[in-house]
C-alpha positions as CSV (number, residue, x, y, z in Angstrom):
1,M,3.2,3.2,7.0
2,R,4.4,5.1,4.0
3,E,4.6,3.9,0.4
4,N,8.1,2.7,-0.4
5,R,10.3,4.8,-2.5
6,P,13.6,3.8,-4.1
7,K,16.5,3.8,-1.7
8,S,14.2,4.4,1.1
9,R,12.5,2.4,3.8
10,L,9.3,2.4,5.8
11,L,8.7,3.4,9.2
12,A,6.4,0.8,9.9
13,L,5.9,-0.2,13.5
14,G,9.6,-1.2,13.5
15,S,11.8,-0.5,10.6
16,A,14.4,2.3,10.9
17,G,14.1,5.5,9.0
18,A,12.6,6.5,5.8
19,L,13.1,8.8,2.8
20,V,10.4,11.4,1.7
21,T,11.1,14.0,-1.1
22,A,10.3,17.0,0.9
23,T,12.0,20.2,2.4
24,L,11.0,20.6,5.9
25,I,9.8,24.1,6.9
26,A,8.6,25.3,10.4
27,G,4.9,26.2,10.5
28,A,4.3,27.2,14.2
29,V,2.2,30.1,15.0
30,S,1.0,31.5,18.3
31,A,-2.3,32.7,19.1
32,P,-3.5,34.6,22.3
33,A,-3.9,32.3,25.3
34,A,-7.3,32.1,26.7
35,G,-8.9,30.3,29.8
36,A,-9.1,26.7,30.0
37,V,-12.4,25.2,28.4
38,G,-14.6,22.4,29.9
39,R,-13.6,20.1,32.6
40,P,-10.0,18.6,32.9
41,G,-9.4,15.4,31.1
42,P,-10.7,13.9,28.0
43,D,-13.8,15.9,28.1
44,R,-11.8,19.0,27.9
45,E,-10.0,17.8,24.9
46,A,-13.2,16.8,23.2
47,K,-14.6,20.4,23.8
48,G,-11.3,21.8,22.3
49,A,-11.5,19.7,19.2
50,E,-15.1,21.0,18.7
51,I,-14.0,24.6,19.2
52,A,-10.9,24.0,16.7
53,A,-13.3,22.2,14.2
54,A,-15.8,25.3,14.2
55,R,-13.0,27.8,13.8
56,A,-11.5,25.9,10.9
57,A,-15.1,25.4,9.1
58,K,-15.2,29.3,9.3
59,A,-11.6,29.8,8.0
60,G,-11.7,27.2,5.2
61,I,-8.6,26.4,3.3
62,K,-6.9,29.0,1.0
63,W,-5.9,26.8,-1.8
64,Q,-3.0,27.8,-3.9
65,D,-0.4,26.3,-6.2
66,C,2.0,24.1,-4.2
67,P,5.4,25.3,-3.5
68,D,7.9,24.2,-6.3
69,D,10.2,22.1,-4.1
70,W,7.2,19.9,-2.7
71,G,7.1,17.9,-6.1
72,L,3.4,18.2,-6.5
73,E,2.3,19.0,-10.0
74,K,-0.8,21.1,-11.1
75,P,-3.6,20.9,-10.8
76,I,-2.9,19.6,-7.2
77,Q,-3.3,22.8,-4.9
78,C,-1.8,23.1,-1.2
79,G,-2.8,25.0,1.8
80,W,-2.7,25.1,5.6
81,V,-5.1,24.3,8.5
82,S,-4.2,25.7,11.9
83,V,-4.8,23.2,14.9
84,P,-4.1,23.7,18.7
85,L,-0.8,22.2,20.0
86,D,-2.8,21.2,23.0
87,Y,-6.6,20.5,22.6
88,A,-7.1,21.0,26.2
89,H,-6.1,24.6,25.6
90,P,-7.8,25.4,22.0
91,Y,-7.0,29.0,22.2
92,G,-3.2,28.3,23.1
93,K,-0.4,27.8,20.8
94,Q,-1.5,26.8,17.3
95,I,0.5,24.7,14.8
96,K,0.0,24.6,11.0
97,L,-0.7,21.4,9.1
98,A,0.1,21.1,5.3
99,V,-2.9,19.7,3.2
100,D,-3.0,19.3,-0.5
101,H,-6.0,18.3,-2.7
102,I,-7.2,17.7,-6.3
103,G,-10.7,17.9,-7.5
104,N,-12.7,14.8,-8.6
105,T,-12.5,13.8,-12.2
106,G,-16.3,13.2,-12.7
107,T,-19.1,15.6,-13.0
108,K,-20.4,17.8,-10.3
109,K,-23.4,15.4,-10.0
110,E,-20.9,12.5,-9.3
111,R,-18.8,14.2,-6.6
112,Q,-19.5,12.8,-3.1
113,G,-16.9,14.9,-1.2
114,A,-13.3,14.5,-0.2
115,L,-11.3,11.4,0.4
116,I,-8.7,11.9,3.1
117,Y,-5.7,9.6,3.2
118,N,-3.0,8.7,5.7
119,P,-0.1,6.3,4.4
120,G,1.1,5.4,7.9
121,G,4.3,5.4,9.8
122,P,3.7,7.1,12.2
123,G,5.8,9.7,10.3
124,G,4.5,9.3,6.8
125,S,3.4,12.1,4.6
126,G,0.1,11.8,2.7
127,L,0.8,14.8,0.4
128,R,1.3,12.4,-2.5
129,F,-2.0,10.9,-2.4
130,P,-3.6,13.3,-5.1
131,R,-0.9,12.2,-7.4
132,R,-2.9,9.1,-7.9
133,V,-4.9,11.2,-10.1
134,T,-2.2,13.2,-11.9
135,T,-0.2,9.9,-12.6
136,K,-3.6,8.2,-13.9
137,N,-3.3,5.4,-11.5
138,A,-5.9,2.9,-12.9
139,V,-6.6,1.2,-9.5
140,W,-8.2,4.5,-8.3
141,A,-9.7,5.9,-11.5
142,N,-13.1,5.1,-10.5
143,V,-13.0,6.5,-7.0
144,A,-11.2,9.7,-8.4
145,K,-14.6,10.6,-10.4
146,A,-16.5,10.6,-7.1
147,Y,-14.0,12.3,-4.6
148,D,-11.5,15.0,-4.2
149,F,-8.3,13.4,-3.2
150,V,-6.8,15.0,0.0
151,G,-3.5,14.3,1.7
152,F,-1.8,15.9,4.5
153,D,1.4,15.9,6.7
154,P,0.4,14.9,10.2
155,R,1.5,17.0,13.2
156,G,5.3,17.0,13.4
157,V,5.8,15.7,9.9
158,G,7.4,17.2,7.0
159,H,5.8,20.7,6.2
160,S,3.5,20.5,9.3
161,T,5.8,22.1,12.0
162,P,8.3,19.4,11.9
163,I,10.1,17.8,14.8
164,S,13.6,16.3,15.0
165,C,15.6,14.3,17.4
166,I,19.2,14.5,15.9
167,D,21.3,16.4,13.1
168,P,19.9,14.6,9.8
169,Q,23.4,14.1,8.4
170,E,24.4,12.5,11.6
171,F,21.4,10.4,11.6
172,V,22.0,8.8,8.2
173,K,25.7,8.4,8.5
174,A,27.0,4.8,7.9
175,P,28.1,2.3,8.8
176,K,26.0,1.9,12.0
177,M,26.7,-0.7,14.7
178,D,25.6,-4.2,14.0
179,P,22.0,-4.6,15.6
180,V,22.7,-8.1,16.5
181,P,24.8,-7.9,19.7
182,D,27.9,-10.1,20.2
183,S,28.4,-9.2,23.9
184,Q,27.1,-7.4,27.0
185,A,29.3,-4.4,25.8
186,D,27.4,-4.2,22.4
187,K,24.1,-4.1,24.3
188,T,25.3,-1.4,26.6
189,A,26.4,0.7,23.6
190,Q,23.1,0.4,22.0
191,R,21.3,1.2,25.2
192,K,23.6,4.4,25.4
193,L,22.6,5.4,21.8
194,A,19.0,4.8,22.6
195,R,19.2,7.1,25.6
196,E,21.0,9.6,23.7
197,Y,18.4,9.7,21.2
198,A,15.5,10.0,23.6
199,D,17.5,13.1,25.1
200,G,18.0,14.6,21.7
201,C,14.2,14.5,21.0
202,A,13.6,16.3,24.3
203,E,16.3,18.9,23.5
204,R,15.3,19.6,20.0
205,S,11.5,19.1,20.1
206,G,10.5,19.1,23.7
207,A,7.6,21.4,23.6
208,M,5.9,19.2,20.9
209,L,6.5,15.9,22.5
210,P,3.7,15.5,25.0
211,H,1.2,16.4,22.3
212,M,2.5,13.9,19.5
213,T,-0.3,11.3,20.2
214,T,-2.6,9.4,17.9
215,P,-5.6,10.8,19.6
216,N,-4.3,14.4,18.7
217,T,-3.8,13.4,15.2
218,A,-7.2,12.0,15.1
219,R,-8.5,15.5,16.4
220,D,-6.4,17.3,13.8
221,L,-8.1,15.0,11.1
222,D,-11.5,16.1,12.3
223,V,-10.2,19.8,12.2
224,I,-9.2,19.0,8.6
225,R,-12.5,17.5,7.8
226,A,-14.3,20.8,9.1
227,A,-11.8,23.0,7.1
228,L,-12.7,21.2,4.0
229,G,-16.4,22.1,4.5
230,E,-17.2,18.4,4.9
231,K,-20.1,17.3,7.4
232,K,-18.5,13.8,7.6
233,L,-15.2,12.1,6.8
234,N,-14.3,9.9,4.1
235,Y,-11.1,8.2,5.0
236,L,-8.7,5.7,3.7
237,G,-5.6,4.8,6.3
238,V,-2.9,2.2,5.6
239,S,-0.7,0.6,8.2
240,Y,-0.4,3.1,11.1
241,G,-3.1,4.9,9.2
242,T,-5.3,2.2,10.3
243,Y,-4.7,2.8,14.0
244,L,-5.4,6.5,13.4
245,G,-8.7,5.6,11.7
246,A,-9.6,3.2,14.5
247,V,-9.1,6.1,17.2
248,Y,-10.8,8.5,14.9
249,G,-13.8,6.1,14.7
250,T,-13.9,5.8,18.6
251,L,-13.6,9.6,19.2
252,F,-15.9,10.7,16.3
253,P,-18.2,7.8,15.4
254,G,-20.9,10.2,14.3
255,H,-18.4,12.1,11.8
256,V,-17.5,9.0,9.7
257,R,-19.2,8.5,6.4
258,R,-17.0,5.9,4.7
259,M,-13.8,4.4,6.1
260,I,-11.3,1.8,4.6
261,V,-8.5,0.5,6.8
262,D,-5.8,-1.5,5.0
263,S,-3.2,-3.6,6.7
264,V,-4.2,-3.1,10.3
265,V,-2.4,-2.2,13.4
266,N,-3.7,-4.3,16.3
267,P,-5.7,-1.7,18.2
268,S,-5.8,-3.7,21.4
269,R,-4.3,-1.7,24.4
270,E,-2.2,-4.6,25.3
271,K,-0.5,-4.4,22.0
272,I,0.0,-0.6,21.6
273,W,3.0,-0.3,21.0
274,Y,5.6,-2.6,22.8
275,Q,3.9,-5.8,22.1
276,A,3.0,-4.8,18.6
277,N,6.8,-4.5,17.8
278,L,7.4,-7.9,19.1
279,D,4.7,-9.5,17.1
280,Q,6.1,-7.8,14.0
281,D,9.4,-9.9,14.5
282,V,7.6,-12.9,14.2
283,A,5.7,-12.0,11.1
284,F,8.8,-10.5,9.5
285,E,10.6,-13.8,9.6
286,G,7.6,-15.5,7.9
287,R,7.7,-13.1,5.1
288,W,11.5,-13.1,4.7
289,K,11.1,-16.8,4.2
290,D,8.5,-16.5,1.8
291,W,10.5,-14.1,-0.5
292,Q,13.8,-16.4,-0.1
293,D,11.3,-19.5,-1.4
294,W,10.5,-17.2,-4.5
295,V,14.2,-16.3,-5.0
296,A,15.0,-20.0,-5.1
297,E,12.2,-20.9,-7.4
298,N,13.7,-18.2,-9.9
299,D,17.3,-19.4,-9.4
300,A,17.6,-19.2,-13.2
301,T,17.4,-15.6,-12.9
302,F,19.1,-14.7,-9.8
303,H,21.6,-17.6,-9.2
304,L,21.3,-17.4,-5.4
305,G,20.4,-21.0,-4.7
306,T,17.6,-23.5,-5.7
307,T,16.4,-23.8,-2.0
308,R,15.5,-21.3,0.9
309,A,18.4,-22.7,2.9
310,A,20.9,-22.0,0.1
311,V,19.4,-18.5,-0.2
312,Q,19.7,-17.8,3.5
313,A,23.3,-19.2,3.5
314,K,24.2,-16.5,0.9
315,W,22.5,-13.8,3.0
316,L,24.3,-15.1,6.1
317,Q,27.7,-14.8,4.1
318,L,26.8,-11.4,3.0
319,R,26.0,-10.3,6.5
320,A,29.3,-11.9,7.7
321,T,31.4,-10.1,5.1
322,A,29.8,-6.6,5.6
323,K,30.4,-7.1,9.6
324,K,34.0,-7.8,9.1
325,N,34.5,-5.0,6.4
326,P,31.6,-2.8,5.5
327,I,31.0,-3.0,1.8
328,G,32.4,0.2,0.3
329,G,33.4,1.3,3.5
330,V,29.6,2.1,4.3
331,V,27.3,-0.8,4.1
332,G,27.5,-3.0,7.3
333,P,24.8,-5.3,8.7
334,A,22.6,-2.4,9.9
335,E,22.6,-1.0,6.3
336,L,21.9,-4.3,4.7
337,I,19.0,-4.9,6.9
338,S,17.4,-1.5,6.3
339,F,17.8,-2.3,2.4
340,F,16.6,-6.1,2.4
341,Q,13.7,-5.4,4.8
342,S,11.6,-3.8,2.0
343,A,11.3,-7.3,0.5
344,P,9.2,-8.7,3.3
345,Y,7.4,-5.4,3.4
346,Y,6.3,-5.3,-0.3
347,D,6.3,-7.7,-3.2
348,S,7.1,-4.6,-5.5
349,S,10.7,-4.8,-3.8
350,W,11.1,-8.5,-4.5
351,V,12.7,-8.1,-7.8
352,P,14.8,-5.0,-7.0
353,V,16.2,-6.5,-3.9
354,A,16.9,-9.9,-5.4
355,T,18.6,-8.3,-8.4
356,V,20.9,-6.1,-6.3
357,F,21.9,-9.2,-4.3
358,S,22.3,-11.2,-7.4
359,K,24.6,-8.6,-8.9
360,Y,26.7,-8.5,-5.5
361,V,27.2,-12.4,-5.5
362,A,28.3,-12.1,-9.2
363,G,30.9,-9.5,-8.1
364,D,29.2,-6.1,-8.5
365,T,29.5,-4.5,-5.2
366,Q,28.7,-1.2,-6.4
367,A,24.9,-1.9,-7.1
368,L,24.8,-3.0,-3.4
369,V,26.5,0.4,-2.3
370,D,24.2,2.4,-4.3
371,A,21.2,0.7,-3.3
372,A,21.9,0.5,0.8
373,A,24.3,3.2,1.5
374,P,23.1,6.7,2.5
375,D,23.5,9.6,0.2
376,L,25.1,12.4,2.1
377,S,24.6,15.0,-0.7
378,D,20.7,14.4,-0.5
379,T,20.1,17.0,2.4
380,A,16.4,17.4,1.7
381,G,16.0,13.6,1.8
382,N,18.1,13.2,4.9
383,I,16.0,15.9,6.5
384,A,12.8,14.0,5.7
385,S,14.3,10.7,6.8
386,E,15.4,11.9,10.3
387,N,12.1,13.8,10.6
388,G,10.1,10.4,9.9
389,N,12.0,8.7,12.3
390,A,11.6,11.3,15.1
391,V,7.8,11.4,14.5
392,Y,7.7,7.6,14.6
393,T,9.5,7.5,17.9
394,A,7.6,10.4,19.3
395,V,4.1,9.1,18.6
396,E,4.8,5.5,19.7
397,C,6.6,6.8,23.0
398,A,3.7,9.2,23.8
399,D,0.8,7.0,22.9
400,A,1.4,4.2,25.6
401,K,3.5,3.5,28.6
402,W,6.5,1.5,27.8
403,P,8.6,-1.2,29.9
404,T,11.4,0.8,31.6
405,S,13.1,-2.4,32.8
406,W,16.1,-3.1,30.6
407,Q,15.8,-6.8,31.9
408,K,12.4,-7.2,30.2
409,W,13.5,-5.7,26.9
410,D,16.7,-8.0,26.9
411,R,14.8,-11.2,27.9
412,D,12.0,-10.7,25.4
413,N,14.2,-9.9,22.5
414,T,17.0,-12.5,23.3
415,R,14.3,-15.1,23.4
416,L,12.5,-13.9,20.0
417,H,15.9,-13.5,18.4
418,K,16.6,-17.3,18.6
419,D,13.8,-18.0,16.2
420,Y,13.2,-14.7,14.5
421,P,16.7,-13.2,13.9
422,F,15.9,-11.3,10.8
423,L,14.5,-8.0,12.3
424,T,14.3,-8.6,16.2
425,W,17.3,-6.8,17.5
426,S,17.2,-3.9,14.9
427,N,13.5,-3.5,16.0
428,A,14.3,-3.4,19.6
429,W,17.0,-0.8,19.3
430,M,14.7,1.4,17.2
431,N,12.1,1.5,20.0
432,L,14.3,1.5,23.0
433,P,14.3,5.4,23.2
434,C,10.7,4.9,24.7
435,A,12.1,3.0,27.7
436,T,13.9,6.5,28.8
437,W,11.4,8.9,27.3
438,S,11.2,12.1,29.2
439,A,7.7,13.4,27.9
440,K,4.4,12.1,29.4
441,Q,3.2,8.7,28.1
442,Q,-0.6,8.1,27.8
443,T,-3.1,5.2,28.1
444,P,-4.1,4.0,24.7
445,V,-7.6,4.6,23.5
446,D,-10.1,1.9,24.1
447,V,-11.1,1.3,20.4
448,K,-14.6,0.3,20.1
449,T,-18.0,1.0,18.6
450,H,-20.0,4.0,19.7
451,K,-23.4,5.3,18.4
452,G,-23.2,6.6,14.9
453,L,-20.3,4.6,13.6
454,P,-21.2,3.2,10.1
455,Q,-19.9,-0.1,8.6
456,V,-16.3,0.2,8.1
457,L,-14.4,-1.9,5.5
458,I,-11.2,-3.7,6.6
459,V,-8.6,-5.0,4.1
460,Q,-5.6,-7.3,5.1
461,S,-3.5,-10.2,3.6
462,T,-2.7,-13.1,5.8
463,R,1.1,-13.0,5.5
464,D,1.7,-9.3,6.1
465,A,5.0,-8.8,7.9
466,A,4.5,-5.1,9.2
467,T,1.0,-5.4,10.7
468,P,0.4,-9.1,11.2
469,Y,-3.2,-10.4,10.4
470,D,-4.6,-10.8,13.9
471,G,-4.7,-6.9,13.9
472,A,-7.4,-7.0,11.1
473,V,-9.5,-9.7,13.1
474,E,-9.2,-7.7,16.4
475,L,-10.4,-4.4,14.8
476,H,-13.1,-6.2,13.1
477,K,-14.3,-7.6,16.5
478,R,-14.3,-4.0,17.9
479,F,-15.9,-2.2,15.1
480,Q,-19.5,-3.9,15.0
481,G,-20.9,-4.4,11.5
482,S,-17.6,-3.9,9.8
483,R,-16.5,-6.3,6.9
484,L,-13.3,-7.9,6.3
485,I,-11.8,-8.8,2.9
486,T,-8.9,-11.2,3.6
487,E,-6.4,-11.8,0.9
488,K,-5.2,-15.3,1.4
489,D,-1.7,-16.4,1.0
490,A,-0.3,-12.8,0.3
491,G,1.7,-10.6,2.2
492,S,2.4,-7.4,0.7
493,H,1.8,-4.5,2.9
494,G,-0.9,-2.1,1.7
495,V,-3.2,-4.3,-0.1
496,T,-5.6,-1.6,-1.8
497,G,-3.2,-0.2,-4.0
498,L,-2.4,-3.6,-5.7
499,V,-4.0,-4.9,-8.8
500,N,-6.5,-7.6,-7.4
501,P,-10.1,-7.2,-9.1
502,C,-11.6,-9.2,-6.0
503,I,-10.6,-6.5,-3.7
504,N,-10.6,-3.4,-6.2
505,Q,-14.1,-3.8,-7.2
506,R,-15.3,-4.2,-3.6
507,V,-13.3,-1.0,-2.6
508,D,-15.0,0.9,-5.5
509,S,-18.4,-0.5,-4.7
510,Y,-18.2,0.6,-1.1
511,L,-16.7,4.0,-1.9
512,I,-18.9,4.9,-4.8
513,N,-22.2,3.2,-3.9
514,G,-21.7,2.7,0.1
515,K,-22.3,-1.1,-0.6
516,L,-20.5,-4.0,1.2
517,D,-20.9,-7.7,1.0
518,G,-23.4,-9.3,3.4
519,K,-20.6,-11.4,4.9
520,D,-16.8,-11.3,5.0
521,V,-14.8,-12.3,1.9
522,T,-11.6,-14.1,1.2
523,C,-9.9,-13.2,-2.0
524,T,-7.0,-15.2,-3.8
525,P,-3.7,-13.6,-3.7
526,H,-2.7,-10.9,-6.3
527,A,-0.1,-11.9,-9.0
528,T,3.2,-13.0,-7.6
529,P,6.1,-10.8,-8.8
530,K,7.9,-11.9,-12.2
531,P,11.5,-11.6,-12.4
């Protein structure tokens, strides 16, 4: 999942579209085709990954100053790594991955190699990771002494041979239909939109779709490792990046040196991805209530009510108003959910979201329009937003087989909506294209420990909305010898970037000295936001 940005949203398992400051460029190149390698099936792809990694190790990465419009200041440098579109045919069509890095800030002696980062999504760009050094991010200062920070755009994302499903300006247009259906006709209309979206993906990006899988992205990660000249991978993955890490650790156990996964997607085959999205709806409702409790406690600042029920009543009133007459002509219920859901995602959004809500109730509608409406003049941002959603959909649809029966979707989401109304239907519509997906759908990797996998550090808050706590427990069971740090009574998504010495010191100790506690650890929560 991506880091949040103003006026943007995360793609998490089930939110709806996100903004990344990037202009997309195509990076597909072709290479001469050659005979198939090895046996059909997974062995052939494993062999293909080996061939691609050996080729990348030889080629290396030609680092240069980043293009001006990528928003990455010196001394960050950018480059490209070529990978096969299809690892079963390693000499066939190649695609280019955009990679960036910044050298370690310590001495030559202190350097321990590269730390590669994935922020999640699927569909998130990791290119901003080296900016933790240029912006002097204090939480990462110790680790930066020991490691080069490396980011990349995964296949299909941003500067890495991007995919698309719909015209970007069309994608961001508002107001959209209210996600909560009032009738069968509403459901029929949403089903039609989902089917058209799936068809649009096939039309605009059909050749890429069968290969937009997490196992292929894990193979790409191994090729990047080789191109960097690293014998083993040091990896930090957040949100979907934890599932990418879990699959990498399963496919390449002997290539892992250190791995931290933060805010964990449940890697169970039964959860990927249909059930994971339903579980998310339940967790979002819980965190939405946490935020409302906090807003009520700070009524002196926000004047939205002194109880959760009072804040919820104001929310329902706002929703009803926007449904009847979209605010500013553009902010309807769909746009409201997109904006307000950043509060259950991240504590850093608690104050901004409550402030906008408070201004609206006090009579200032413009603040809400500015925050929640699309900016049609931001064409680069809209291209990035559409691309992020396309990759999210393509990866989740390709990774696993989805129910094709509308009755099942309807039954499951109708039942959940009764008790967990905040996100359920918007999440359902976002994922429904997978029910009519035309490209091949895989069986998820069976995530588990194989010989050579070192101890992995797992970090998770108990009230995380996007990746519920059970996911961390499940991965902990599957990765033998792993250690779990639990941030109790907290729920911000992406824990390692927050100030919490109990966690920060352990992350430093693991990455710098390879040391983990003898047993799992529970930490008290980071500081609650102050209005």
